[in-house]
C-alpha positions as CSV (number, residue, x, y, z in Angstrom):
1,M,20.9,5.3,-4.0
2,R,19.9,2.4,-6.2
3,P,21.5,1.9,-9.6
4,I,19.3,2.7,-12.6
5,T,19.2,-1.0,-13.6
6,D,17.8,-1.9,-10.2
7,L,14.7,0.4,-10.5
8,T,11.4,-1.3,-10.7
9,P,8.2,0.4,-11.7
10,N,5.9,1.5,-8.9
11,L,2.8,-0.5,-8.3
12,S,-0.4,0.1,-6.4
13,L,-1.0,-1.5,-3.0
14,Y,-3.8,-3.6,-4.7
15,E,-1.3,-5.1,-7.1
16,A,1.3,-6.1,-4.4
17,E,1.8,-9.8,-3.7
18,D,0.9,-11.5,-0.4
19,S,3.6,-11.2,2.3
20,A,5.3,-8.4,0.5
21,D,7.1,-5.7,2.5
22,L,6.3,-2.3,1.1
23,R,6.9,1.4,1.6
24,I,4.2,3.8,0.7
25,L,5.4,6.3,-1.8
26,L,2.3,8.3,-2.7
27,I,-1.3,8.5,-1.9
28,T,-3.3,9.9,-4.8
29,G,-6.8,11.3,-4.7
30,G,-8.5,14.2,-3.1
31,W,-8.8,15.3,0.5
32,Q,-11.4,12.6,1.3
33,V,-9.0,9.8,0.2
34,R,-6.1,11.3,2.3
35,R,-8.5,11.8,5.2
36,S,-9.5,8.1,5.0
37,F,-5.9,7.0,5.2
38,N,-5.1,9.4,8.0
39,Q,-8.0,7.9,10.0
40,M,-6.5,4.5,9.5
41,G,-3.0,5.7,10.6
42,I,-1.5,5.2,7.1
43,Q,0.8,7.9,5.7
44,T,3.4,8.4,3.0
45,G,6.7,6.8,4.0
46,D,5.1,4.1,6.2
47,R,6.4,0.5,5.9
48,V,3.5,-2.0,5.6
49,R,3.2,-5.7,4.9
50,V,0.4,-7.4,2.8
51,L,-1.1,-10.1,5.0
52,R,-3.8,-11.3,2.6
53,R,-5.9,-10.4,-0.4
54,A,-9.6,-11.3,-0.6
55,P,-10.5,-12.9,-4.0
56,F,-12.8,-11.3,-6.6
57,G,-11.8,-7.7,-6.0
58,G,-12.2,-7.8,-2.3
59,P,-10.1,-5.8,0.3
60,V,-6.4,-6.1,1.0
61,V,-5.5,-6.7,4.6
62,I,-2.2,-5.1,5.6
63,D,-0.1,-4.8,8.8
64,N,0.8,-1.2,9.6
65,Q,2.9,-0.8,12.7
66,G,1.3,-3.8,14.4
67,S,-2.3,-3.0,13.4
68,Q,-4.2,-5.0,10.8
69,V,-6.2,-2.8,8.4
70,A,-8.5,-3.9,5.6
71,I,-8.4,-1.5,2.6
72,G,-11.0,-1.8,-0.2
73,K,-9.9,-2.2,-3.8
74,Q,-10.7,1.4,-4.9
75,L,-8.7,2.9,-2.0
76,A,-5.8,0.4,-2.4
77,E,-5.5,1.3,-6.1
78,K,-4.8,5.0,-5.0
79,V,-1.7,4.0,-3.0
80,Q,1.6,3.8,-4.9
81,V,4.2,1.5,-3.2
82,E,7.7,0.1,-3.7
83,I,8.8,-3.4,-2.8
84,L,11.4,-3.4,0.0
85,P,14.3,-6.0,-0.1
């Protein structure tokens, strides 16, 4: 368990920096959003890495268990993540 002083606020997948190692904490939204992530093979608890972010509100490309997946801005904003050490 982390000390209270070590806690950082959760951020969305879209806000994460390039090359950041992340853990997915929560996927918000309705059943269509959850279905979209299930089809991409992304679930709560998965460890992912941001590979690159397209400029001007473009998609975020992540590595999820060896597969590269591009996620649009609106979907990426619905994923709450934590930065892993």
